[in-house]
N, C-alpha and C positions, 0 to 999 in steps of 0.2 A: 405660707410664705417661705418656710425653710425648704419645702420641696421645690418651689419655683426657683429659689436661689440656687439650689443644687442643680436643677435642670439648666439654668443659665450659665453657671460657672464651672461646675465640677466634672460632670460626666457627659461626654459626647455620645457614648453608647446609650446612656439612659435617655438623653434628649431625642435621639433618633428613634429608639424603640417606643418611647411613650407617645411621641408625635404620630408615628406610623400606626400604633395601636388605636390611638384616638380617632384617626381618620377611618380606619377599618371599622371601628365600632359605630361611627356615625353613618358610614355607607351601609353597613349591614342592618342597622335599625331602620334607616330610610327604605332599604330594600324590603325589609319585613313588612312595613306598613304598606308600601306600594304593591307588593305581590299579593298581600291579603286583600287589598282593595280591588286589584285586577281580578282575583279569583271570585270575589263577591259579585263584581260586575258580570263576569262570565256566567256565573250561576243564574243571575237575574236575567241575562240575555237568553240563556238556554231555556229558562222557565217561560219567558215571554214567547220564545219561538215555539215551544210545545203548545202553549195556550193558543197562539195564533193558528197552529196546525189544527188543533181541535175545533177552533171556531170556524175555520174554513170547511172542515168536514161536517160540522153541524149545519152550516148554511147549505152545503151541498146536499144534505139529507132532508132538507125541509120540503114539504109539499102540502097541498090542501086537498082534502077528500071531497066527495060529492056533497057532503053536508056543509062545506065551507069551514071545516075545522082544520087546524094545523096538525100535521103528521110528521114525525121524525123517524126515518128508517135508516137501515144500514149499520155499519160497525160502530157508529157513535153511541149506539145503545149497548155496547159490550159490557163485560163483567165489571170493569173498573168503575163504570158509571151506574152499575146495578147494586154495588155494595154500599150499604148505608154509611155515610160519613167517611167515605174513602179518601176524600181530599180532592176528587175530580168531579166537577158538577157542570151541568148545563141547564139552560132555561130559555124558552122562547115564548113570545106572545105577540098578538096583534096590538097595535096602538095607533091612535089617531090624535093629532094635536088639536086641542081646543083653542078658543080665542085667546086665552091667557098663556099659550104655549106650554101648558101642562099636559102631561101624557096620561090618557085614560085607557085602561084595559077594557077590552070588549068582554062580554059575558062568556064564562067558561074558560077563561084564561087564568094563569099561564100554563104551558106544558113544560114539565121539568123532568130531570133525570131521577131515577130511583134512588141514587145516592143522597139526594137532598132529604129523602124521607118526608117529614112533614114541615120542612123549612122551605123558604123561598129566597131567591136572590133579588136584590134591589134592581129595579129597571129604570131608575132615574139616571140615565147616562150623562156623564159630564161631557164637555166639548171634546170632539174627536181630534186625534193627532193628524199629521200630514197623510198618513196611510189610511185615514178614514175610520180608525179603530179608537174607541174610548178606553182608557185604562184608569183604574182606581183600586184602592184597597179598602176592604171592610172586614169586620169580624164575622166569620161564618159559623156554621154548625159546630157544636162542641168547642166553641172558643177558638176555632182555627183562624189564622191570619190568611185571608184569601186575596189573591191577585185576580181582579175581574177584568175581562176584556169583552167589550160589547160593540155591536154594530147594528145599524139600521139596514134592513134588507127589503128590497122591493121584489116580490115574487111575480111571475108572469100571470096575467089574467086576475090579479088580486089588487084591489084598490088600496087597501090599507098597507101600511109599512109593518114589517115584522121586526121585533127587537130580539136579537140573539145574543145571549150572554154566556160566557164560559168562566168558571171559577177554578182556580188552582191553589192548593194549600202551599204556603211559603215556609212551613216549619222546617223542611229539609235544608233550606239555605243557611240559616244561622248555625245549625248543627254541623253542616259540612264546612262552613267557614271556620268555626271553632276548631274542628279536628285538623283542618289544613293549617291553621295558625300555629297550633302546637307542633305539628310535624315539621312545618317550615322553621319554626323557632329552634327546634332541636337540631335540624340540619344546619342552620346558620351558626349555631353555637359550635357545632363540630367544625364548620368551615372557619370560624373565628379562631379556634384553637390551632387548627392547621396553619392558618395565616400567621398567627402569633409565633409558632415555631419557625415558619419560613422567614419571618421578619427577624427573629433572633439570630437565625443562621446567616441571613444576609448581612445584618449589622456586624456579626462576628467575623464573617469572611471579608466584608468591605473594610473593616477597621484593622484587619490583620497587619497591613503595612505600618500602621501607627504603633501596634504592639511590638513589631520588629524594630521600629525606630527607637522605642523606649528601651528595648533590650540592648540595642547598639549604643545608646547613650549610657546605659549602665556599664557596658564594657569599657566605654571611653572613660567614665569616672573611676572605674576600678583600675585603669591603666592597662587593661588587656588589649586595647587597640588605640593607635594614635589618632585615628580618624573614624568618622562614621562611614562604615564600608557596606557594600552590598548593592544589589540592583533594586531600584525603587520605581513605583508607578509614576506616571507623568505629573500627578498632582503633588507628590511628595518629593520627587527628585530635586526641584528647584530649592526647596527648603534645606535638603541635605547638602546640596552644593554650596548654598550660602553659609550654612553652619560650618562646613569644612573650610570655606574661605575665611570665615571669622577666626576659626581656630588657628589656621596658618598665619593670618595677620597678627593674631595675639602672640603666637610664639615668636614671630619675627620682631615684634615690638619689644617683648620681654628680653629676647636675646640681645637686641641693640642696646637696651637700657642697661643690662648687666655688663655688656662689653664696655659701654661708656663709663659706667661706675668703676669697673676694674681699671680702665685706662686712666681715669682721673686719679684713682688711688695710687697707682704706680707712678704717675707723673708727679704727684705730691710727695711721695716717699723719698724720691731722690733728692730734692731740695732740702727736705727735712733732715735726711741723713747728713747732707753737707753742713747744715747749720749745727747739727748735734756734734759732728766732728770738730767744727770750729769752736763750739762752746767748750768742748773737752780741752782744746788747746789753750783757751783763755783761762780755764780753771788751773791749768798746769803752770802758769807763769808765777814764778816765785816773787814774792814781795809786792805784787800788784793786787791789792785787795779788791779794788773796783772792778778789774777785769775778771777776777775769780767770781765775784758776786754776779756780774753780768753773764758769765759763762754758765753758772748754776741756774740762773733764771731762764736762759735760752734753752738749756738742756731739759729743764722741767716742762717748758712749753712745747718743745719738740715731742716729748713723751706724751703729753696730753693730746697733741695733734695726731700722733700715731694711733692712740687709743680711739679717738673719734673716727678716724679713717677706717680702722678695722671694724668698729661697731656699725657705722653707717653702710659700709660695704656689705657686711653680713645682712643687715636689714633690707638693703635694696635687692640683694639676690633672693632672699626669702620672700619678700613681698611679691616679686614677680612670679615665683614658683607657686606660691599659695593660691594665686588667682588663676593658674593655668589648669584647665580641666584635663583629667587623665594622667596627671603627674603621680607616679607611684614608685616606691622603692621598697625592696625587701629588707625590712629592719633586722631580720635575723642574720642575713648575710653581712649587713653593715656592722652589726654588733660583733659577730664572729671575727671579722677582719680587724676591728678595733681592739678586740681582746688580744689577738696575736700581736698587733702592733704595739700595744701598751706593754705587753709582756717583754718585748724587746727594747722598747724605749726606756722603760723604768726597770731594766734588769738589775736586780740586786738580790743578795742572798735572802731566801725565805719569802719573797713576794710571790703571791699566787693570785691570779685573776681568773675567775670562773664565769661562764655564761650558762644559764639554765633557762631552757625554753622547750616546749613540746615541738616535735618536728612538724614542718609544714611551712606555709607562707605567712609571714608577718608583714602585711602590706601597709606601709606608711603612706598616707595620702598627701604626698608632697615630693619635693626634689631629693634625690639621693645625696647631693652635696650638703643640703641643709640637715638631713638626718645624720650624716657623718660629722658635721661640725658640732651639732647639738650634743650628740652622744659622746663625741670625742672630747669636748670641753669638760663634760661631767666626769668621764673616765680619767682624763688627765689629772683633774683636780683630786679624784679619789686615790689614784696611784701615787700622786705626789705626797699626800699626807698619810697614807695607809702604813701601818707597821709591818703587816705581813699578808693581809688578805683583802681582796676586793671581789664582790659578787655582783653580777648583773642578771636580773630576772625579767623575762618578758611574759606578759600575761594580758588577757583581755580584761578591760576595765568592767567591773561588775555594775549592773544597773543601780543608779542612785549614788555611785561613788564619784562625786564631783558634780558641779552644777550643769555642765554641758553633756553629761553622760547620756541623758535621755534623748538628746537632740540628734547626735551623730555617733556612729560606732567609734570606739576609742581603744587604743592600746596603752597599757601601763608599763613603763620601764622603771624598775627600782634598782638603784645602785647603792650598795652598802660598803662601807670600809671600816676598818678597826683602828682608825687614827684617833687623834685627840678629840675630834668632834667640835661643835660650835655651840655656844650659848645662844639664848633667844635673841639677845641684842646683836651678837655677831652675825646671826643668820640674816637679820635685816640689813646689817652693814655691808655684807659681801655682795648683796644684790644691787647696791648702788654702783654708779659708773666709776670704775677705776679704783675702787677701794681694795687695798691689800692689807691683810692682817699681819703678814710677816714679810717685811721688805727684803729679808735675806734670801727668800725663795725667788727664783727667776720667774718672770712673767709680767704681764701688763696689768693684772688685776681685773681684766674685763671678762674672764671666762664665764662665770655664772650670770653676769649681767647680760652678756650676749645671748646666752642660753634662754634667759627670761624673755628677751626681746623676740628671739626666733620662735619660741613656743607661743608667745602672745600673738604673733602674726598668724600662726596656724590655729588660733583660737584654742590653744591647749592650756596646760597648767604646769607649774613648777612648785614643788613643796619640799621644804627642808625639815627633817625630823631626826630624832635620835635613832640610831641604828642598833639592832640587836647585837651586832658585833662590837659595840662599844664606841663607835665613831659617829659619822654623819650618814644619814640616809637621804638620798635625793630621789624624789618620785616625779617622773615626767608623765603627763597625760597628753597623748598625741592622737590626732585623727588617723584612723586606720582600722583595719579588721584583719582577723586571722582566718586562714583556711587550713585547719589542722589535717594531717594525714593519718595520725594514729594517736591514741590517748597516752601512750607511754612517753615519759619525759626523756629528753636528751640533755646531756651535759657536755658542753664543749669547754675544754680547759686549756688555757694557755699559761704555761708556767715557765718562767725564765729565772735562772739563778746564775749569778756571776761569782766566780771564785774570789775568795778574799785575797 
């Protein structure tokens, strides 16, 4: 059942190969039986032809002497018929039918070949065939299986009929058939092996476009090509065209959705900014406690709306990119650019931001903007709270390191800082929407929450731990793979110091 299921569902090459080999095996087996049967019939026909030839020669050599006795002359009395039990025999005799149709031999009969020695052939002929010759099989001298051919002959000037019988040993036929069957079987096995190789080559050659299509899809998934490219056979080309059309339509739909989400966010931000400014004006009215209270409420709700807009805008953009085949970004370049940017943005005396990664391509299986926003939020948070050092390490996620590690290739991004760190309760709190542990620090409080949402959309992971530097360690598990160029590690350092 498992083999049948695999043949039906999993391997087209195996289905074609097995089905072709099955038909070849059936045809060759039928051919073996058929050819052996034809060869046996040929030998039987040849033996019958030689026996009829001997019978005709025997009849032609018959005569009657002056005493009325049968005489056989000529080549029919040659050496093969003179050697005892040679397998070639003849016998003739006068016979006359009695009232009960039984045949009675006349005195002094029969006349037989020397090869019969002291044996005799039966003369009770069965009914003759259309050619007037009777055929039957008996056990002859020395246990031989004989084919007998007999005929009734009327000689000139002789009243009685003459019975002429030729016997031929059939032992050579089974031996020849067995030898032919073995030789034919060996030849057919060799033919089967050759056909199997030809079938394998044909299947490999015939399915080569599908293997090229699989490689093209792999390049599409890795981001090496935006479309399935190349020249394809007529059977595959419509599929490739439809697939490229679906990819183009998907990109167009995602692009429109992201544009609409951005337009909606910008359209909402302007009224919210107006409401926030009005709320600030209400809070500034002296002596009007109700207006100040209303202004504070409006400002609080405006901030909440901004947070939701930012969060859902990021989710909408990431959701579209995560489902788009072929979306790829070099995480190494993104991280290097962010390290330089953060070094300038958070420039203060003693702050050092380092990136450690082996040289090569660190391909994130997603959109570059999502990679920038995800890693940027984590780096911004680390640089905000760090006392003097932030490190970013890129590495391939080891097998078994995370629940999804065995399903898809993963990249691990580790960000450490030497800041105050977070307790276990605080780590859970900062992942909630809009929670800020320090209101004196600028920001919306959505950074790590947005990172969690973005990483979740890509089926990744976000973990907060204690850092060896004394602060917080953020570990990101992202779908992707590395294509290293050399084993040596490279360190890209962005250091920014501002004079006191």
